N, CA, C, O and the ligand as a Tripos MOL2 file, in Angstrom:
@<TRIPOS>MOLECULE
protein
  225   223    57     0     0
PROTEIN
NO_CHARGES

@<TRIPOS>ATOM
      1 N           4.9570   42.2500   23.7180 N.3       1 MET1
      2 CA          5.9430   42.0150   22.6660 C.3       1 MET1
      3 C           6.5070   43.3450   22.2000 C.2       1 MET1
      4 O           5.7750   44.2410   21.7800 O.2       1 MET1
      5 N           7.7900   43.4480   22.2830 N.am      2 ALA2
      6 CA          8.4420   44.6950   21.8870 C.3       2 ALA2
      7 C           8.3590   44.8790   20.3780 C.2       2 ALA2
      8 O           8.4900   43.9360   19.5980 O.2       2 ALA2
      9 N           8.1440   46.0920   20.0160 N.am      3 GLU3
     10 CA          8.0660   46.3900   18.5870 C.3       3 GLU3
     11 C           9.4350   46.8660   18.1040 C.2       3 GLU3
     12 O          10.0040   47.8250   18.6250 O.2       3 GLU3
     13 N           9.9260   46.1840   17.1220 N.am      4 PHE4
     14 CA         11.2310   46.5590   16.5920 C.3       4 PHE4
     15 C          11.0480   47.5960   15.4870 C.2       4 PHE4
     16 O          10.2660   47.4100   14.5550 O.2       4 PHE4
     17 N          11.7820   48.6750   15.6180 N.am      5 GLU5
     18 CA         11.7200   49.6860   14.5640 C.3       5 GLU5
     19 C          13.1160   49.9370   14.0260 C.2       5 GLU5
     20 O          14.0510   50.2250   14.7730 O.2       5 GLU5
     21 N          13.2290   49.8260   12.7620 N.am      6 ASN6
     22 CA         14.5000   50.1440   12.1230 C.3       6 ASN6
     23 C          14.5220   51.6360   11.8110 C.2       6 ASN6
     24 O          13.7620   52.1030   10.9620 O.2       6 ASN6
     25 N          15.3720   52.3740   12.4790 N.am      7 PRO7
     26 CA         15.3620   53.8330   12.2790 C.3       7 PRO7
     27 C          15.7620   54.2400   10.8690 C.2       7 PRO7
     28 O          15.5000   55.3670   10.4490 O.2       7 PRO7
     29 N          16.3940   53.3340   10.1390 N.am      8 TYR8
     30 CA         16.8310   53.6780    8.7870 C.3       8 TYR8
     31 C          15.7950   53.3280    7.7300 C.2       8 TYR8
     32 O          15.9140   53.7400    6.5760 O.2       8 TYR8
     33 N          14.7870   52.5750    8.1200 N.am      9 ALA9
     34 CA         13.8610   52.0610    7.1200 C.3       9 ALA9
     35 C          13.0640   53.1680    6.4440 C.2       9 ALA9
     36 O          12.8280   53.1220    5.2370 O.2       9 ALA9
     37 N          12.6530   54.1570    7.2200 N.am     10 GLU10
     38 CA         11.8020   55.1880    6.6500 C.3      10 GLU10
     39 C          12.5290   56.5010    6.4270 C.2      10 GLU10
     40 O          12.0390   57.3720    5.7080 O.2      10 GLU10
     41 N          13.6820   56.6450    7.0340 N.am     11 ALA11
     42 CA         14.3950   57.9060    6.8970 C.3      11 ALA11
     43 C          15.0520   58.0030    5.5270 C.2      11 ALA11
     44 O          15.7290   57.0760    5.0820 O.2      11 ALA11
     45 N          14.8510   59.0940    4.8930 N.am     12 ASN12
     46 CA         15.5770   59.3450    3.6570 C.3      12 ASN12
     47 C          17.0160   59.6810    4.0370 C.2      12 ASN12
     48 O          17.2550   60.6490    4.7600 O.2      12 ASN12
     49 N          17.9640   58.8990    3.5630 N.am     13 PRO13
     50 CA         19.3510   59.1360    3.9850 C.3      13 PRO13
     51 C          19.9090   60.4490    3.4650 C.2      13 PRO13
     52 O          20.8750   60.9820    4.0120 O.2      13 PRO13
     53 N          19.3030   60.9670    2.4110 N.am     14 PHE14
     54 CA         19.7680   62.2380    1.8770 C.3      14 PHE14
     55 C          18.7010   63.3010    2.0650 C.2      14 PHE14
     56 O          17.5110   63.0530    1.8710 O.2      14 PHE14
     57 N          19.1370   64.4590    2.4360 N.am     15 ALA15
     58 CA         18.2360   65.5970    2.4620 C.3      15 ALA15
     59 C          18.9840   66.7670    1.8370 C.2      15 ALA15
     60 O          20.1650   66.9820    2.1080 O.2      15 ALA15
     61 N          18.2870   67.5110    1.0050 N.am     16 ARG16
     62 CA         18.9420   68.6630    0.4060 C.3      16 ARG16
     63 C          19.1170   69.7160    1.4880 C.2      16 ARG16
     64 O          18.1450   70.2260    2.0450 O.2      16 ARG16
     65 N          20.3410   70.0230    1.7670 N.am     17 ALA17
     66 CA         20.6210   71.0000    2.8060 C.3      17 ALA17
     67 C          20.5650   72.4000    2.2060 C.2      17 ALA17
     68 O          20.8660   72.6020    1.0300 O.2      17 ALA17
     69 N          20.1800   73.3460    3.0240 N.am     18 HIS18
     70 CA         20.0710   74.7100    2.5220 C.3      18 HIS18
     71 C          21.3830   75.4510    2.7430 C.2      18 HIS18
     72 O          21.4240   76.5510    3.2940 O.2      18 HIS18
     73 N          22.4300   74.8150    2.2990 N.am     19 PHE19
     74 CA         23.7550   75.4030    2.4550 C.3      19 PHE19
     75 C          24.5380   75.1980    1.1740 C.2      19 PHE19
     76 O          24.2650   74.2890    0.3900 O.2      19 PHE19
     77 N          25.5090   76.0570    0.9830 N.am     20 ASP20
     78 CA         26.3610   75.9520   -0.1910 C.3      20 ASP20
     79 C          27.7270   75.4150    0.2150 C.2      20 ASP20
     80 O          28.1870   75.6020    1.3410 O.2      20 ASP20
     81 N          28.3470   74.7510   -0.7270 N.am     21 CYS21
     82 CA         29.6750   74.2040   -0.5150 C.3      21 CYS21
     83 C          30.6700   75.3150   -0.1860 C.2      21 CYS21
     84 O          30.6450   76.3930   -0.7810 O.2      21 CYS21
     85 N          31.5330   75.0270    0.7640 N.am     22 LEU22
     86 CA         32.5310   76.0340    1.1400 C.3      22 LEU22
     87 C          33.6150   76.1840    0.0910 C.2      22 LEU22
     88 O          34.3420   77.1770    0.0850 O.2      22 LEU22
     89 N          33.7290   75.2170   -0.7870 N.am     23 ARG23
     90 CA         34.7880   75.2610   -1.8000 C.3      23 ARG23
     91 C          34.3140   75.8150   -3.1340 C.2      23 ARG23
     92 O          35.0020   76.6250   -3.7560 O.2      23 ARG23
     93 N          33.1220   75.3730   -3.5780 N.am     24 CYS24
     94 CA         32.7380   75.6950   -4.9570 C.3      24 CYS24
     95 C          31.3480   76.3090   -5.0540 C.2      24 CYS24
     96 O          30.8850   76.5740   -6.1640 O.2      24 CYS24
     97 N          30.6730   76.5420   -3.9530 N.am     25 ASP25
     98 CA         29.3220   77.1010   -3.9450 C.3      25 ASP25
     99 C          28.2750   76.1850   -4.5710 C.2      25 ASP25
    100 O          27.1780   76.6270   -4.9150 O.2      25 ASP25
    101 N          28.6160   74.9190   -4.7150 N.am     26 GLY26
    102 CA         27.6130   73.9530   -5.1680 C.3      26 GLY26
    103 C          26.6290   73.6360   -4.0630 C.2      26 GLY26
    104 O          26.8010   74.0470   -2.9150 O.2      26 GLY26
    105 N          25.5920   72.8960   -4.4310 N.am     27 LYS27
    106 CA         24.5860   72.5000   -3.4380 C.3      27 LYS27
    107 C          25.1160   71.3720   -2.5590 C.2      27 LYS27
    108 O          25.7090   70.4090   -3.0450 O.2      27 LYS27
    109 N          24.8920   71.5130   -1.2700 N.am     28 LEU28
    110 CA         25.2580   70.4510   -0.3520 C.3      28 LEU28
    111 C          24.0650   69.5460   -0.0840 C.2      28 LEU28
    112 O          22.9280   70.0050    0.0240 O.2      28 LEU28
    113 N          24.3430   68.2670    0.0190 N.am     29 TRP29
    114 CA         23.3520   67.2770    0.4180 C.3      29 TRP29
    115 C          23.7720   66.7210    1.7460 C.2      29 TRP29
    116 O          24.9470   66.4260    1.9640 O.2      29 TRP29
    117 N          22.8250   66.5750    2.6300 N.am     30 GLU30
    118 CA         23.1440   66.1330    3.9790 C.3      30 GLU30
    119 C          22.8350   64.6510    4.1540 C.2      30 GLU30
    120 O          21.7710   64.1660    3.7700 O.2      30 GLU30
    121 N          23.7800   63.9620    4.7330 N.am     31 TYR31
    122 CA         23.5050   62.6220    5.2400 C.3      31 TYR31
    123 C          23.0390   62.8170    6.6690 C.2      31 TYR31
    124 O          23.8640   62.9850    7.5660 O.2      31 TYR31
    125 N          21.7510   62.8000    6.8960 N.am     32 ALA32
    126 CA         21.2350   63.1210    8.2300 C.3      32 ALA32
    127 C          21.7430   62.1420    9.2780 C.2      32 ALA32
    128 O          22.0340   62.5170   10.4140 O.2      32 ALA32
    129 N          21.8410   60.8890    8.8750 N.am     33 ILE33
    130 CA         22.2410   59.8600    9.8350 C.3      33 ILE33
    131 C          23.6710   60.0820   10.3050 C.2      33 ILE33
    132 O          23.9830   59.8790   11.4790 O.2      33 ILE33
    133 N          24.5200   60.4890    9.4100 N.am     34 GLN34
    134 CA         25.9480   60.5880    9.7280 C.3      34 GLN34
    135 C          26.3870   61.9920   10.0960 C.2      34 GLN34
    136 O          27.5550   62.2240   10.4090 O.2      34 GLN34
    137 N          25.4510   62.9250   10.0570 N.am     35 LYS35
    138 CA         25.8020   64.3090   10.3450 C.3      35 LYS35
    139 C          26.9230   64.8070    9.4370 C.2      35 LYS35
    140 O          27.8610   65.4760    9.8710 O.2      35 LYS35
    141 N          26.7900   64.4620    8.1890 N.am     36 ARG36
    142 CA         27.7710   64.9160    7.2160 C.3      36 ARG36
    143 C          27.0440   65.5120    6.0270 C.2      36 ARG36
    144 O          25.8730   65.2180    5.7840 O.2      36 ARG36
    145 N          27.7430   66.3400    5.3040 N.am     37 MET37
    146 CA         27.1910   66.8970    4.0840 C.3      37 MET37
    147 C          28.1770   66.6730    2.9520 C.2      37 MET37
    148 O          29.3930   66.7240    3.1420 O.2      37 MET37
    149 N          27.6330   66.4250    1.7820 N.am     38 VAL38
    150 CA         28.4810   66.2180    0.6230 C.3      38 VAL38
    151 C          28.0270   67.1570   -0.4850 C.2      38 VAL38
    152 O          26.8320   67.3780   -0.6780 O.2      38 VAL38
    153 N          28.9900   67.7020   -1.2050 N.am     39 CYS39
    154 CA         28.6970   68.6270   -2.3060 C.3      39 CYS39
    155 C          28.3690   67.8420   -3.5580 C.2      39 CYS39
    156 O          29.0600   66.8800   -3.8930 O.2      39 CYS39
    157 N          27.3110   68.2480   -4.2550 N.am     40 GLU40
    158 CA         26.9380   67.5160   -5.4650 C.3      40 GLU40
    159 C          27.8560   67.8430   -6.6300 C.2      40 GLU40
    160 O          27.8660   67.1220   -7.6280 O.2      40 GLU40
    161 N          28.6090   68.8940   -6.5240 N.am     41 ASP41
    162 CA         29.4950   69.2720   -7.6200 C.3      41 ASP41
    163 C          30.9090   68.7390   -7.4380 C.2      41 ASP41
    164 O          31.4130   68.0070   -8.2910 O.2      41 ASP41
    165 N          31.5460   69.0980   -6.3410 N.am     42 CYS42
    166 CA         32.9480   68.7260   -6.1680 C.3      42 CYS42
    167 C          33.1330   67.5470   -5.2300 C.2      42 CYS42
    168 O          34.2550   67.0890   -5.0160 O.2      42 CYS42
    169 N          32.0310   67.0520   -4.6660 N.am     43 ARG43
    170 CA         32.0670   65.8580   -3.8130 C.3      43 ARG43
    171 C          32.8430   66.0560   -2.5210 C.2      43 ARG43
    172 O          33.2120   65.0860   -1.8600 O.2      43 ARG43
    173 N          33.0850   67.2840   -2.1680 N.am     44 ALA44
    174 CA         33.7200   67.5420   -0.8830 C.3      44 ALA44
    175 C          32.7620   67.1140    0.2290 C.2      44 ALA44
    176 O          31.5480   67.2810    0.1160 O.2      44 ALA44
    177 N          33.3160   66.5690    1.2860 N.am     45 VAL45
    178 CA         32.5030   66.1370    2.4260 C.3      45 VAL45
    179 C          32.8430   67.0050    3.6220 C.2      45 VAL45
    180 O          34.0110   67.2270    3.9410 O.2      45 VAL45
    181 N          31.8070   67.4870    4.2710 N.am     46 PHE46
    182 CA         31.9820   68.3370    5.4490 C.3      46 PHE46
    183 C          31.2060   67.7460    6.6000 C.2      46 PHE46
    184 O          30.2250   67.0290    6.4020 O.2      46 PHE46
    185 N          31.6480   68.0480    7.8000 N.am     47 ARG47
    186 CA         30.8160   67.7550    8.9630 C.3      47 ARG47
    187 C          29.7190   68.8110    9.0360 C.2      47 ARG47
    188 O          29.9630   69.9810    8.7380 O.2      47 ARG47
    189 N          28.5330   68.4150    9.4220 N.am     48 SER48
    190 CA         27.4270   69.3720    9.4760 C.3      48 SER48
    191 C          27.7740   70.5450   10.4030 C.2      48 SER48
    192 O          27.4720   71.6950   10.0840 O.2      48 SER48
    193 N          28.3940   70.2610   11.5270 N.am     49 GLY49
    194 CA         28.7510   71.3180   12.4630 C.3      49 GLY49
    195 C          29.6760   72.3460   11.8470 C.2      49 GLY49
    196 O          29.6020   73.5360   12.1500 O.2      49 GLY49
    197 N          30.5460   71.8640   10.9790 N.am     50 GLU50
    198 CA         31.4750   72.7580   10.2940 C.3      50 GLU50
    199 C          30.7220   73.7440    9.4030 C.2      50 GLU50
    200 O          31.0670   74.9230    9.3270 O.2      50 GLU50
    201 N          29.6910   73.2400    8.7330 N.am     51 ILE51
    202 CA         28.8870   74.0830    7.8610 C.3      51 ILE51
    203 C          28.0680   75.0900    8.6700 C.2      51 ILE51
    204 O          27.9820   76.2690    8.3250 O.2      51 ILE51
    205 N          27.4740   74.5960    9.7470 N.am     52 PHE52
    206 CA         26.6680   75.4960   10.5780 C.3      52 PHE52
    207 C          27.5330   76.6270   11.1200 C.2      52 PHE52
    208 O          27.1170   77.7860   11.1260 O.2      52 PHE52
    209 N          28.7280   76.2920   11.5710 N.am     53 ASP53
    210 CA         29.6160   77.3120   12.1150 C.3      53 ASP53
    211 C          30.0030   78.3350   11.0430 C.2      53 ASP53
    212 O          30.0770   79.5350   11.3070 O.2      53 ASP53
    213 N          30.2460   77.8340    9.8320 N.am     54 ALA54
    214 CA         30.7300   78.7020    8.7750 C.3      54 ALA54
    215 C          29.6390   79.6410    8.2640 C.2      54 ALA54
    216 O          29.9340   80.7500    7.8190 O.2      54 ALA54
    217 N          28.3690   79.1970    8.3270 N.am     55 GLN55
    218 CA         27.3100   79.9830    7.7020 C.3      55 GLN55
    219 C          26.3120   80.5290    8.7080 C.2      55 GLN55
    220 O          25.2640   81.0540    8.3330 O.2      55 GLN55
    221 N          26.6360   80.4040    9.9690 N.am     56 ALA56
    222 CA         25.7280   80.9230   11.0020 C.3      56 ALA56
    223 C          25.7080   82.4520   10.9630 C.2      56 ALA56
    224 O          25.0040   83.0810   11.7530 O.2      56 ALA56
    225 ZN         31.6550   71.8160   -3.8590 Zn       57 ZN57
@<TRIPOS>BOND
     1     1     2 1
     2     2     3 1
     3     3     4 2
     4     3     5 am
     5     5     6 1
     6     6     7 1
     7     7     8 2
     8     7     9 am
     9     9    10 1
    10    10    11 1
    11    11    12 2
    12    11    13 am
    13    13    14 1
    14    14    15 1
    15    15    16 2
    16    15    17 am
    17    17    18 1
    18    18    19 1
    19    19    20 2
    20    19    21 am
    21    21    22 1
    22    22    23 1
    23    23    24 2
    24    23    25 am
    25    25    26 1
    26    26    27 1
    27    27    28 2
    28    27    29 am
    29    29    30 1
    30    30    31 1
    31    31    32 2
    32    31    33 am
    33    33    34 1
    34    34    35 1
    35    35    36 2
    36    35    37 am
    37    37    38 1
    38    38    39 1
    39    39    40 2
    40    39    41 am
    41    41    42 1
    42    42    43 1
    43    43    44 2
    44    43    45 am
    45    45    46 1
    46    46    47 1
    47    47    48 2
    48    47    49 am
    49    49    50 1
    50    50    51 1
    51    51    52 2
    52    51    53 am
    53    53    54 1
    54    54    55 1
    55    55    56 2
    56    55    57 am
    57    57    58 1
    58    58    59 1
    59    59    60 2
    60    59    61 am
    61    61    62 1
    62    62    63 1
    63    63    64 2
    64    63    65 am
    65    65    66 1
    66    66    67 1
    67    67    68 2
    68    67    69 am
    69    69    70 1
    70    70    71 1
    71    71    72 2
    72    71    73 am
    73    73    74 1
    74    74    75 1
    75    75    76 2
    76    75    77 am
    77    77    78 1
    78    78    79 1
    79    79    80 2
    80    79    81 am
    81    81    82 1
    82    82    83 1
    83    83    84 2
    84    83    85 am
    85    85    86 1
    86    86    87 1
    87    87    88 2
    88    87    89 am
    89    89    90 1
    90    90    91 1
    91    91    92 2
    92    91    93 am
    93    93    94 1
    94    94    95 1
    95    95    96 2
    96    95    97 am
    97    97    98 1
    98    98    99 1
    99    99   100 2
   100    99   101 am
   101   101   102 1
   102   102   103 1
   103   103   104 2
   104   103   105 am
   105   105   106 1
   106   106   107 1
   107   107   108 2
   108   107   109 am
   109   109   110 1
   110   110   111 1
   111   111   112 2
   112   111   113 am
   113   113   114 1
   114   114   115 1
   115   115   116 2
   116   115   117 am
   117   117   118 1
   118   118   119 1
   119   119   120 2
   120   119   121 am
   121   121   122 1
   122   122   123 1
   123   123   124 2
   124   123   125 am
   125   125   126 1
   126   126   127 1
   127   127   128 2
   128   127   129 am
   129   129   130 1
   130   130   131 1
   131   131   132 2
   132   131   133 am
   133   133   134 1
   134   134   135 1
   135   135   136 2
   136   135   137 am
   137   137   138 1
   138   138   139 1
   139   139   140 2
   140   139   141 am
   141   141   142 1
   142   142   143 1
   143   143   144 2
   144   143   145 am
   145   145   146 1
   146   146   147 1
   147   147   148 2
   148   147   149 am
   149   149   150 1
   150   150   151 1
   151   151   152 2
   152   151   153 am
   153   153   154 1
   154   154   155 1
   155   155   156 2
   156   155   157 am
   157   157   158 1
   158   158   159 1
   159   159   160 2
   160   159   161 am
   161   161   162 1
   162   162   163 1
   163   163   164 2
   164   163   165 am
   165   165   166 1
   166   166   167 1
   167   167   168 2
   168   167   169 am
   169   169   170 1
   170   170   171 1
   171   171   172 2
   172   171   173 am
   173   173   174 1
   174   174   175 1
   175   175   176 2
   176   175   177 am
   177   177   178 1
   178   178   179 1
   179   179   180 2
   180   179   181 am
   181   181   182 1
   182   182   183 1
   183   183   184 2
   184   183   185 am
   185   185   186 1
   186   186   187 1
   187   187   188 2
   188   187   189 am
   189   189   190 1
   190   190   191 1
   191   191   192 2
   192   191   193 am
   193   193   194 1
   194   194   195 1
   195   195   196 2
   196   195   197 am
   197   197   198 1
   198   198   199 1
   199   199   200 2
   200   199   201 am
   201   201   202 1
   202   202   203 1
   203   203   204 2
   204   203   205 am
   205   205   206 1
   206   206   207 1
   207   207   208 2
   208   207   209 am
   209   209   210 1
   210   210   211 1
   211   211   212 2
   212   211   213 am
   213   213   214 1
   214   214   215 1
   215   215   216 2
   216   215   217 am
   217   217   218 1
   218   218   219 1
   219   219   220 2
   220   219   221 am
   221   221   222 1
   222   222   223 1
   223   223   224 2
@<TRIPOS>SUBSTRUCTURE
     1 MET1         2 RESIDUE 1 A MET
     2 ALA2         6 RESIDUE 1 A ALA
     3 GLU3        10 RESIDUE 1 A GLU
     4 PHE4        14 RESIDUE 1 A PHE
     5 GLU5        18 RESIDUE 1 A GLU
     6 ASN6        22 RESIDUE 1 A ASN
     7 PRO7        26 RESIDUE 1 A PRO
     8 TYR8        30 RESIDUE 1 A TYR
     9 ALA9        34 RESIDUE 1 A ALA
    10 GLU10       38 RESIDUE 1 A GLU
    11 ALA11       42 RESIDUE 1 A ALA
    12 ASN12       46 RESIDUE 1 A ASN
    13 PRO13       50 RESIDUE 1 A PRO
    14 PHE14       54 RESIDUE 1 A PHE
    15 ALA15       58 RESIDUE 1 A ALA
    16 ARG16       62 RESIDUE 1 A ARG
    17 ALA17       66 RESIDUE 1 A ALA
    18 HIS18       70 RESIDUE 1 A HIS
    19 PHE19       74 RESIDUE 1 A PHE
    20 ASP20       78 RESIDUE 1 A ASP
    21 CYS21       82 RESIDUE 1 A CYS
    22 LEU22       86 RESIDUE 1 A LEU
    23 ARG23       90 RESIDUE 1 A ARG
    24 CYS24       94 RESIDUE 1 A CYS
    25 ASP25       98 RESIDUE 1 A ASP
    26 GLY26      102 RESIDUE 1 A GLY
    27 LYS27      106 RESIDUE 1 A LYS
    28 LEU28      110 RESIDUE 1 A LEU
    29 TRP29      114 RESIDUE 1 A TRP
    30 GLU30      118 RESIDUE 1 A GLU
    31 TYR31      122 RESIDUE 1 A TYR
    32 ALA32      126 RESIDUE 1 A ALA
    33 ILE33      130 RESIDUE 1 A ILE
    34 GLN34      134 RESIDUE 1 A GLN
    35 LYS35      138 RESIDUE 1 A LYS
    36 ARG36      142 RESIDUE 1 A ARG
    37 MET37      146 RESIDUE 1 A MET
    38 VAL38      150 RESIDUE 1 A VAL
    39 CYS39      154 RESIDUE 1 A CYS
    40 GLU40      158 RESIDUE 1 A GLU
    41 ASP41      162 RESIDUE 1 A ASP
    42 CYS42      166 RESIDUE 1 A CYS
    43 ARG43      170 RESIDUE 1 A ARG
    44 ALA44      174 RESIDUE 1 A ALA
    45 VAL45      178 RESIDUE 1 A VAL
    46 PHE46      182 RESIDUE 1 A PHE
    47 ARG47      186 RESIDUE 1 A ARG
    48 SER48      190 RESIDUE 1 A SER
    49 GLY49      194 RESIDUE 1 A GLY
    50 GLU50      198 RESIDUE 1 A GLU
    51 ILE51      202 RESIDUE 1 A ILE
    52 PHE52      206 RESIDUE 1 A PHE
    53 ASP53      210 RESIDUE 1 A ASP
    54 ALA54      214 RESIDUE 1 A ALA
    55 GLN55      218 RESIDUE 1 A GLN
    56 ALA56      222 RESIDUE 1 A ALA
    57 ZN57       225 GROUP 0 **** ****
């Protein structure tokens, strides 16, 4: 019998990313599932790759 696992059931959809917003220097929160980050201050949404490129 196959075991069904919901990948979203245990994953915390938000993770505090160790990056700052490119617009306002606020803290970014990452949506790990969607590979996106959102700023807690100005609500700007970035692609994770965009952030990595900018702060690498
Ligand atoms: Zn911001």
